[in-house]
N, C-alpha and C positions, 0 to 999 in steps of 0.2 A: 749800593741804596739800603740805607739802615729802615729796618721795616718796624714800626710802632704800632702799639695797642693802647688804646685810652680807655681806663675805667673812672667815668665820672657822671654823677648821675644829674648835675644839673645841665641841660642840652645846650644853654647859649655858652655857658663856660668851654662846655667839651669843643662846641664848633669853634669858637676863639681860639683855643688851644690848636686845634686841628688845622685852622688856617694859618697860624702862627709856624707850624712845622711844615706844611706843604709849600710853604714860601721857600724853603731851602731845596737846593738842589740835590742833597746828598740824603734825603729822609723822604719818608711818606707814612702817612697814618694807613694802615692796612685792615685795623679792627676797632669797633668802638662797643663798649659797654655801660650801662647804665647803675650795675652795680657790683659788687665784689665777687658776688656768687657766679655770674654769668663768664666774668673774667677767669674766676678760678676752673670753671669747668672748661673753658675754651683750650685751657693747657694741655690738656691730653689729647688734642688733635692738631691744634696749631701752633707754631713756633712763631717768636717775636722777638727780635733783636734787643729791644728796651721796650719795657711797659712803664706806663706812667698811670699812677694808682692814687684815685684821692683817697685820704684818710677817712671821710665821713662820709658814708654811703649806705643806704638801705639794705635789709636782707642780709648782707655780710660786708662789716665796714672794712677800710682798707687794710688796716692792722692786722685783723683775723684772716683776712685773706692772703696777706704776705706770709704771715706764719705756716698757714696751711700749704702754701704754695712753696716755699722754701723747704719744707718737711719733704717734699716729694721731690724738689729740683734745686739745691743749693746754689747752682749756677745761674740761675735767672736773675736777669738784670733788671730792677725795679727801680724806680724813681718816684718817692712818694710825693704828693702835691696836697698842700693846704693854705689855709687862709688863715691860720691862727698862727702868731709867734708865741708857739708853746713850747719849751724845752721839754717837757715830759713827752709829747708826741714826738718828739725830735729822737730822744734817747730811745725811747720803744721800738721806733722804726727802724734805728741804727743796729740795736742789738739783735733785732728778729732778721736782719740781712739785708734791709735795704742799701742800695748802692749808691743812692742820691736822695737828696730832701730839698726841694724847692717851693717858694709860697707862689700863689696863683697871680700876684701883681708883679712878677717876675718879668722882665725886658725879653723881646724876642731873642735877643743874643745870648742872654744868659741861658733861657730854655734850649737855644741850640747848642751851646757850650755845654751843659750838663748832660745833653742826649749823648753827644760826640764823646766825652769823656768816660761815661758810662759803658758805650759799645766798645770802646776801646780797652775795658776791662779796668778803668781806674774807678775811683769814686768822686762823687760832687757833692759836696756841702757848703752850704756859703759860710764864709768867715764870721758873718754875724749870729749865725747858730751855733759854731763852732765854739766861739769865745764865749755864748751864754752857756753852753754846756759845761764847757771848762770851769768858769766861775760856780755854776750849780753845783757839781761834782766836789769841788773843793769846801763848799759850807755843808755838805751833808754829813751827819755823824754816824749814820748806818755804815756797818761793816759788811762790804760787798763781797770779801775774798776770805777764804780761810788764811790767807797769808797776809800779814801786816805788810805795809811797804817798807817799815824799816828793815824788815827782815829778808827781803830780796834785793841782792847786791848784783846788778848786770856789769859785766865787763864793758870796753869800748867798744868793741866788734859789735857786743848786742845790743847797745845804745845804737848803734850806727845802723843796724839792720832795722829795728823798732821805728827808727827814726823814717826810714825809707817804706818799710809797711804804712805807716800813718800816713804817707803820701800817695798810698794807693798803687804801689807799684806791684805786678804780676809775679810769680816766681821767676819767669823768664828774664822779665826786666830786673829783678834782684840780682839774679844769678850775674848778669851782664854789668850792673853797677857796682857788685862788690868781688869780682873776678873770680867767682867761684861755680860749680856745676850747680845746675838745677837740683840735683839730688842730695848736695851738699845744704843748698839754701833749705829744703825741706827738712832736713836733719837739724840744722839749727834754729828753725823757726819751731819744730817739736818741742826742742830742750826749752825755748823761750816761754812756749806757751806751758810747761810744766812748771817752771819757776814760778811765772804769774798768775798760776791757777786759772787759765783762761782756754778757750776751747777752738777759737777760730780768729781770723783777724779782726772782725768787729770787736772781740773780747779783748785782742791784744791794744787796740787802737783806744777803747774807751779805759783799760787800765793805764796807758801811757798818758792820758789827759788827767787821770784821776789822780796820778802820781807826778804830775808836772815833769814828765821825762820828755815830752815836747813842747815845745811853744806854739802858739798859735797867733 
């Protein structure tokens, strides 16, 4: 059973999401919070398989709560909720470590899929948002890396590894897919991060999208 926490300040929305979740046989809501602060504080004593966190909340917003939570434990599985089709929210949540990003008008099927994917160690971002992010990043003029894209040359194996990372594969899954040991995968990812001037999987994916290394 997937244990889920919901942090959402609107009680009716929270109840609606809870009802959708509890209809599934493999998941249940075990905790509810009306602000980011209470959710963040609960993490010191409670463990959830997946947390659904609203971006806009009183006392402590979802993005700030996410940032503080990931600083304590970067293995947390958090899906951000929003009612706004805002690419900037998506990018910020993505970079801060969110494993998923869904709209509040999602279907029950999409919500369940997002939860299962994130619980399995993958990421879940709708195609609509990923395409919007790619378009936005391609038109930005700000240089976000100390290395220009043209200066970074990836080998075919590095491109294949990066493509797999963008699909949300875990190190164990990457090792199996590329017929390597987990230790070898970790070493290759470290080298790839140095080449692209990134620090984690989220950074690699953003770099790949920005430099059109992957197609969405």
